[in-house]
VEXMIZA-527349 format. One line per 8 residues: number of its first residue (from 1); for each residue x negated, y negated, z negated of N, C-alpha, C, O. Coordinates in steps of 0.2 Angstrom, whole numbers, plus 2048, in hexadecimal, padded with zeros to 3 digits. Layout:
NUM> X Y Z X Y Z X Y Z X Y Z  ...
***
This chain:
1> 7B3 7FA 837 7BA 7FB 838 7BE 7F6 83D 7BE 7F0 83C  7C1 7F8 841 7C4 7F3 845 7CC 7F4 846 7CF 7F9 848  7CF 7EF 846 7D6 7ED 846 7D9 7ED 84D 7D8 7E8 850  7DE 7F2 850 7DF 7F2 856 7E5 7EF 858 7EA 7F1 854  7E8 7EA 85D 7EB 7E6 85D 7EC 7E7 866 7E8 7E4 86A  7F0 7EB 869 7F0 7EC 871 7F2 7E5 873 7F6 7E2 870  7EE 7E2 87A 7F0 7DD 87E 7F7 7DC 87E 7FA 7E2 87F  7FA 7D8 87E 800 7D5 87F 805 7D6 87A 80A 7D4 87C
9> 803 7DA 874 808 7DB 86F 808 7D5 86B 804 7D2 869  80E 7D5 868 80F 7CF 864 80B 7D1 85C 80B 7D7 859  808 7CD 85A 804 7D0 853 809 7D2 84D 80F 7D0 84C  806 7D8 849 80B 7DA 845 80A 7D6 83F 805 7D4 83E  810 7D5 83B 80F 7D1 835 80E 7D6 830 812 7DB 830  809 7D5 82B 808 7D7 824 804 7DE 826 800 7DF 821  803 7E2 82C 800 7E7 82D 7FD 7E8 834 7FE 7E4 839  7F9 7ED 835 7F6 7ED 83B 7F8 7F3 83F 7FB 7F7 83C
17> 7F8 7F3 845 7FB 7F8 84A 7F7 7FE 848 7FA 803 846  7F1 7FE 849 7EC 804 849 7E5 801 847 7E3 7FB 848  7E2 805 845 7DB 803 841 7D6 809 844 7D8 80E 844  7D1 807 845 7CB 80C 847 7C6 80B 842 7C3 806 841  7C5 811 83E 7BD 812 83A 7BB 817 83A 7BE 81C 83B  7B4 816 839 7B0 81D 836 7AD 81E 832 7A7 81B 831  7AD 822 82E 7AA 823 828 7AD 829 823 7B0 82E 826  7AB 829 81D 7AE 82E 818 7B4 829 816 7B5 823 815
25> 7B9 82F 816 7C1 82D 815 7C3 82F 80F 7C2 834 80C  7C7 82B 80C 7CB 82B 805 7D2 82D 805 7D6 829 807  7D4 831 804 7DB 832 802 7DE 831 7FD 7DD 835 7F8  7E2 82B 7FC 7E5 82A 7F5 7ED 82C 7F5 7F1 829 7F9  7EF 831 7F2 7F5 834 7EF 7FA 830 7EF 7F8 82B 7F1  801 830 7EE 805 82B 7EF 805 827 7E8 806 82B 7E3  805 821 7E7 803 81F 7E0 80B 81B 7DF 80D 817 7E3  80E 81D 7D8 814 81A 7D6 812 812 7D2 80D 811 7CF
33> 819 80F 7D2 817 809 7CD 815 80B 7C5 819 808 7C1  812 80F 7C3 811 810 7BA 80A 80F 7BB 806 80F 7C0  808 80F 7B3 802 80C 7B2 7FE 814 7B2 801 81A 7B3  7F7 813 7AF 7F3 818 7AF 7F6 81E 7AA 7F5 824 7AA  7F9 81C 7A5 7FD 820 7A1 803 822 7A1 807 824 79D  804 821 7AA 80C 824 7AC 811 822 7A7 814 826 7A4  813 81A 7A7 817 817 7A4 818 811 7A7 813 80D 7A8  820 810 7A8 821 80C 7AE 822 805 7A9 825 806 7A4
41> 81F 800 7AB 820 7F9 7A8 825 7F5 7AA 825 7EF 7A7  828 7F6 7AF 82E 7F3 7B2 832 7F8 7B7 830 7FD 7BA  838 7F5 7B8 83C 7F9 7BD 83D 7F5 7C2 841 7F6 7C6  839 7ED 7C3 83A 7EB 7C8 836 7ED 7CE 832 7F1 7CE  838 7EB 7D4 838 7EE 7DA 82F 7EC 7DB 82A 7EF 7DC  82F 7E6 7DC 829 7E2 7DE 825 7E4 7D7 81F 7E5 7D9  826 7E4 7D0 821 7E5 7CD 81F 7ED 7CE 819 7EE 7D0  822 7F2 7CE 820 7F8 7D1 81B 7F8 7D6 816 7FA 7D5
49> 81D 7F4 7DC 818 7F5 7E3 810 7F2 7DF 80B 7F5 7E0  811 7EE 7DB 80A 7EB 7DB 807 7F0 7D6 802 7F2 7D7  809 7F2 7D1 807 7F8 7CD 805 7FD 7D1 7FF 800 7D0  808 800 7D7 806 806 7DA 801 804 7DE 7FC 807 7E0  801 7FE 7E0 7FB 7FA 7E4 7F5 7FA 7E0 7EF 7FD 7E2  7F6 7F8 7D9 7EE 7F8 7D6 7ED 7FF 7D4 7E7 801 7D2  7F2 804 7D3 7EF 80A 7D2 7EC 80E 7D9 7EA 813 7D7  7EC 80C 7DF 7E9 80D 7E5 7E2 80A 7E2 7DE 80E 7E2
57> 7E1 804 7E1 7DC 800 7E3 7D7 804 7DB 7D1 804 7DA  7DA 806 7D7 7D6 809 7D1 7D3 810 7D4 7CD 812 7D3  7D8 815 7D7 7D6 81B 7DB 7CE 819 7E0 7C8 81B 7DF  7D1 813 7E4 7CA 812 7E9 7C4 810 7E5 7BE 811 7E8  7C6 80E 7DF 7BF 80B 7DA 7BB 811 7DA 7B5 811 7DB  7BE 817 7D9 7BB 81D 7D7 7B5 81F 7DB 7B0 822 7DA  7B7 81D 7E2 7B3 820 7E7 7AE 818 7EA 7AB 817 7EF  7AE 814 7E5 7AB 80D 7E7 7AD 80B 7ED 7AA 808 7F1
65> 7B4 80B 7EE 7B6 808 7F4 7BB 803 7F1 7BA 802 7EB  7BF 7FF 7F5 7C4 7F9 7F3 7C8 7F8 7F8 7C7 7FC 7FD  7CD 7F4 7F8 7D2 7F2 7FD 7D0 7F2 804 7D4 7F3 809  7C9 7EF 805 7C9 7EE 80B 7C7 7F4 80F 7C5 7F5 814  7C7 7F9 80B 7C6 7FF 80E 7CB 803 812 7CB 807 817  7D1 800 80E 7D8 804 811 7DA 804 817 7DA 7FF 81A  7DA 809 81B 7DB 808 822 7E2 80A 824 7E4 808 82A  7E7 80E 81F 7ED 810 820 7F1 810 81A 7EF 812 814
73> 7F7 80E 81A 7FC 80F 812 802 811 816 804 80E 81B  806 816 812 80D 818 813 810 817 80C 80E 81A 807  815 814 80D 81A 80F 807 821 814 806 825 814 80B  822 817 803 829 819 802 82C 815 7FC 82A 814 7F7  833 813 7FF 837 80F 7F9 83D 810 7FA 83F 812 7FF  841 810 7F4 846 813 7F4 84C 80D 7F5 852 80E 7F4  849 806 7F7 84F 801 7F8 84E 7FD 7FD 84C 7F8 7FC  850 7FF 803 84E 7FA 80A 84F 7F2 808 84B 7EE 808
81> 857 7F2 805 85A 7EB 804 856 7E7 800 855 7E1 800  853 7EB 7FA 84E 7E6 7F5 848 7E4 7FA 848 7DE 7FC  844 7EA 7FB 83F 7E7 800 840 7E2 804 83D 7DC 803  844 7E2 808 846 7DC 80D 847 7D7 809 844 7D2 80B  84C 7D5 804 84E 7CF 801 848 7CC 7FD 847 7C6 7FC  843 7D1 7FB 83C 7CE 7F7 836 7CE 7FB 831 7CC 7F8  837 7CF 801 82F 7D0 806 82A 7CA 804 824 7CA 805  82D 7C3 802 82A 7BF 800 824 7C0 7FA 81E 7C1 7FB
89> 829 7C2 7F5 825 7C3 7EE 820 7C9 7EF 81A 7CA 7ED  824 7CF 7F4 81F 7D5 7F5 819 7D3 7F8 814 7D6 7F5  819 7CE 7FD 812 7CC 800 80E 7C9 7FB 808 7C9 7FC  811 7C6 7F6 80D 7C2 7F1 809 7C7 7ED 803 7C7 7EC  80C 7CD 7EA 80C 7D0 7E7 805 7D5 7EA 801 7D7 7E5  804 7D7 7F0 801 7D8 7F4 7FC 7D6 7F5 7F7 7DA 7F3  7FB 7D0 7F6 7F6 7CB 7F7 7F1 7CB 7F0 7EB 7CA 7F0  7F5 7CB 7EC 7F2 7CB 7E4 7ED 7D2 7E3 7E8 7D1 7E1
97> 7EF 7D7 7E5 7EB 7DD 7E4 7E8 7DF 7EB 7E2 7E2 7EA  7E9 7DF 7F1 7E6 7E2 7F5 7E2 7DC 7F9 7DE 7DD 7FD  7E4 7D6 7F9 7E2 7CF 7FC 7E5 7CF 803 7EA 7D2 805  7E0 7CC 808 7E3 7CB 80E 7E1 7D0 813 7E0 7CF 819  7E1 7D7 811 7DF 7DD 815 7E5 7DF 817 7EA 7DE 813  7E7 7E1 81D 7ED 7E3 820 7ED 7E9 825 7ED 7E9 82B  7ED 7EF 822 7E9 7F6 825 7F0 7F8 828 7F6 7F6 826  7F0 7FD 82E 7F5 801 82F 7FC 802 82A 7F9 803 825
105> 802 802 82B 807 803 825 80D 805 829 80F 802 82E  80F 809 824 816 80C 826 81B 80C 820 819 80E 81A  821 80B 820 826 80A 81A 82B 80E 81B 82D 80E 820  82D 812 817 833 817 818 837 817 813 835 819 80E  83D 815 813 843 815 80D 845 81D 80B 847 821 80F  844 81D 805 846 825 804 84C 826 800 84E 821 7FD  84F 82C 7FE 857 82C 7F8 853 82B 7F3 854 826 7F0  84D 82E 7F1 84A 82E 7EA 844 830 7E9 841 833 7EE
113> 840 82F 7E5 838 832 7E4 838 837 7DE 83D 838 7DB  833 839 7DD 833 83F 7D7 833 83D 7D2 835 841 7CD  831 834 7CF 832 834 7C9 839 82E 7C9 838 829 7CC  83E 831 7C6 845 82E 7C6 845 826 7C6 849 823 7C8  840 823 7C3 840 81C 7C0 83B 818 7C7 83B 812 7C7  837 81B 7CB 832 818 7D0 837 817 7D6 83D 81A 7D7  835 811 7D9 839 80D 7DD 834 80C 7E5 835 80B 7EA  82E 80E 7E3 829 80E 7E8 822 813 7E6 81F 814 7E1
121> 822 817 7ED 81B 81A 7EC 817 819 7F2 81A 818 7F7  810 818 7F2 80C 816 7F7 806 81B 7F6 803 81D 7F1  805 81D 7FD 7FE 820 7FF 7F8 81E 803 7F8 81B 809  7F4 81E 801 7F0 819 806 7EA 81E 809 7E9 824 806  7E7 81D 80D 7E0 81F 810 7DD 819 812 7DF 814 814  7D6 81C 80F 7CF 816 80F 7CA 818 813 7CA 81E 815  7C5 815 816 7BF 818 819 7BA 813 817 7BA 80D 817  7B5 818 815 7AE 814 813 7AA 814 818 7A7 819 819
129> 7A9 80E 81B 7A3 810 822 79B 812 81F 798 812 819  799 815 825 793 818 825 78E 814 823 788 816 823
***
């Protein structure tokens, strides 16, 4: 896996501009902030983000993969202002679950998610190198 940083570009903060990877691909469907029993244990934005990230790690483990194999994440959030106001807490939660691995990422504000109580949904793509 190689992180792509074009010459002369300011470094991205908290994500990579691009990732070059080769191997078996894992596509993790959108994970929200509920438990394996599909129960929301918190209505807190950061808490739901942390749980969604844990869910991604659990799915990856089924393929003997881990956070270090993630090459791309797409975040769908319902409240941009909450995300911006709590960036530091969100970064701490991210590092607790994913570590200091920052793949290519996009974040999009949406008006709603399919589960009414969900505040975030995260998709991930991972690559197991040959």
